[in-house]
DRENSEVEX-911426 format. One record per residue: x, z, y of N, C-alpha, C in turn. Coordinates in nm, 2 decimals, always signed. Atoms other than C-alpha are relative to their C-alpha. Example, Ala and Ser with C-alpha at 12.3 -4.5 7.8 and 13.67 -1.06 7.14 Angstrom:
<milums>
MILUM     n_u     n_w     n_v    ca_u    ca_w    ca_v     c_u     c_w     c_v
MILUM   +0.09   +0.00   -0.12   +1.23   +0.78   -0.45   +0.09   +0.00   +0.12
MILUM   -0.09   +0.00   -0.11   +1.37   +0.71   -0.11   -0.08   +0.08   +0.11
</milums>
This chain:
<milums>
MILUM     n_u     n_w     n_v    ca_u    ca_w    ca_v     c_u     c_w     c_v
MILUM   +0.02   +0.05   +0.13  +12.67  +16.69  +14.28   -0.01   -0.15   +0.00
MILUM   +0.02   +0.14   +0.00  +12.56  +16.34  +14.38   +0.13   -0.07   +0.04
MILUM   -0.12   +0.07   -0.05  +12.89  +16.26  +14.56   +0.10   -0.01   -0.12
MILUM   -0.09   +0.00   +0.11  +13.09  +16.35  +14.25   -0.04   -0.11   -0.11
MILUM   +0.05   +0.10   +0.09  +12.88  +16.12  +14.03   +0.03   -0.14   +0.06
MILUM   -0.03   +0.13   -0.07  +12.93  +15.84  +14.29   +0.15   -0.03   -0.01
MILUM   -0.14   +0.02   +0.01  +13.30  +15.89  +14.29   +0.04   -0.03   -0.14
MILUM   -0.03   +0.03   +0.14  +13.31  +15.89  +13.91   -0.04   -0.14   -0.03
MILUM   +0.04   +0.14   +0.02  +13.12  +15.56  +13.90   +0.09   -0.09   +0.06
MILUM   -0.09   +0.09   -0.07  +13.35  +15.41  +14.16   +0.13   -0.01   -0.08
MILUM   -0.13   -0.01   +0.07  +13.66  +15.52  +13.97   -0.01   -0.08   -0.13
MILUM   +0.02   +0.07   +0.12  +13.52  +15.39  +13.64   -0.01   -0.15   +0.02
MILUM   +0.00   +0.14   -0.03  +13.44  +15.05  +13.80   +0.13   -0.06   +0.03
MILUM   -0.13   +0.05   -0.04  +13.78  +15.02  +13.95   +0.10   -0.01   -0.12
MILUM   -0.09   +0.01   +0.12  +13.95  +15.10  +13.61   -0.04   -0.12   -0.08
MILUM   +0.05   +0.11   +0.08  +13.73  +14.84  +13.44   +0.06   -0.13   +0.06
MILUM   -0.06   +0.12   -0.07  +13.84  +14.58  +13.70   +0.15   -0.01   -0.02
MILUM   -0.14   +0.00   +0.02  +14.20  +14.68  +13.67   +0.04   -0.05   -0.15
MILUM   -0.03   +0.04   +0.14  +14.20  +14.65  +13.29   -0.04   -0.14   -0.03
MILUM   +0.04   +0.14   +0.02  +14.02  +14.31  +13.30   +0.11   -0.08   +0.07
MILUM   -0.11   +0.08   -0.06  +14.29  +14.19  +13.54   +0.13   +0.00   -0.08
MILUM   -0.12   -0.01   +0.08  +14.57  +14.32  +13.32   -0.02   -0.09   -0.13
MILUM   +0.02   +0.08   +0.11  +14.41  +14.15  +13.02   +0.02   -0.15   +0.03
MILUM   -0.02   +0.14   -0.04  +14.41  +13.82  +13.21   +0.15   -0.03   +0.01
MILUM   -0.14   +0.02   -0.02  +14.78  +13.86  +13.27   +0.08   +0.00   -0.13
MILUM   -0.07   +0.00   +0.13  +14.86  +13.90  +12.90   +0.02   -0.14   -0.06
MILUM   -0.03   +0.14   +0.06  +15.02  +13.60  +12.72   -0.06   -0.01   -0.14
MILUM   +0.07   +0.02   +0.12  +14.76  +13.57  +12.45   -0.10   -0.12   +0.01
MILUM   +0.09   +0.12   +0.00  +14.53  +13.29  +12.34   -0.13   +0.03   +0.06
MILUM   +0.12   -0.02   -0.07  +14.20  +13.24  +12.51   -0.11   +0.07   -0.08
MILUM   +0.10   -0.06   +0.09  +13.99  +13.35  +12.21   +0.02   +0.15   +0.00
MILUM   -0.04   -0.14   +0.00  +14.17  +13.69  +12.19   -0.03   +0.06   +0.13
MILUM   +0.02   -0.05   -0.13  +14.15  +13.73  +12.56   -0.15   +0.02   +0.03
MILUM   +0.14   -0.01   -0.02  +13.78  +13.67  +12.56   -0.06   +0.12   -0.08
MILUM   +0.05   -0.11   +0.08  +13.72  +13.92  +12.28   +0.04   +0.13   +0.07
MILUM   -0.05   -0.12   -0.07  +13.93  +14.18  +12.47   -0.09   +0.03   +0.12
MILUM   +0.08   -0.01   -0.12  +13.73  +14.12  +12.79   -0.14   +0.05   -0.04
MILUM   +0.13   -0.04   +0.04  +13.40  +14.16  +12.61   +0.00   +0.15   -0.04
MILUM   -0.01   -0.14   +0.04  +13.51  +14.49  +12.45   +0.02   +0.09   +0.12
MILUM   -0.02   -0.09   -0.12  +13.63  +14.63  +12.79   -0.13   +0.01   +0.08
MILUM   +0.13   +0.00   -0.07  +13.30  +14.53  +12.95   -0.10   +0.08   -0.07
MILUM   +0.10   -0.08   +0.07  +13.09  +14.69  +12.68   +0.03   +0.15   +0.01
MILUM   -0.04   -0.14   -0.02  +13.29  +15.01  +12.70   -0.02   +0.05   +0.14
MILUM   +0.02   -0.04   -0.14  +13.27  +15.01  +13.08   -0.15   +0.02   +0.02
MILUM   +0.14   -0.02   -0.02  +12.89  +14.96  +13.07   -0.05   +0.13   -0.06
MILUM   +0.04   -0.12   +0.07  +12.85  +15.24  +12.82   +0.04   +0.13   +0.08
MILUM   -0.04   -0.12   -0.07  +13.06  +15.48  +13.03   -0.07   +0.01   +0.14
MILUM   +0.08   -0.01   -0.12  +12.87  +15.39  +13.35   -0.14   +0.05   -0.03
MILUM   +0.13   -0.05   +0.04  +12.54  +15.45  +13.17   +0.01   +0.15   -0.03
MILUM   -0.02   -0.14   +0.03  +12.68  +15.79  +13.06   +0.00   +0.08   +0.13
MILUM   +0.01   -0.07   -0.13  +12.73  +15.88  +13.43   -0.14   +0.00   +0.06
MILUM   +0.13   +0.01   -0.05  +12.38  +15.78  +13.51   -0.10   +0.08   -0.09
MILUM   +0.08   -0.09   +0.09  +12.25  +16.02  +13.23   -0.10   -0.08   -0.08
MILUM   +0.08   +0.08   +0.09  +12.11  +15.74  +13.02   +0.03   +0.04   -0.15
MILUM   -0.04   -0.05   +0.14  +12.31  +15.86  +12.71   +0.03   +0.15   +0.01
</milums>
C-alpha cells in the first residue's frame, strides 16, 4: 500500500514538471505563461495532498 502511494506521488510530480516544461516552450506572452504555471502548480499541490489523504 505504501509503495503504490509513493509511486503515485512520484508520477504526479513528474507530470507536473513535464507540464511546466511544456508551458515554458509555448510561444505565449509572459503574463499568460505565469498564469498557466500558477494554475498547474495549484492543481499539482491539490493532487499531491489528495494522495497524502489530506482531502
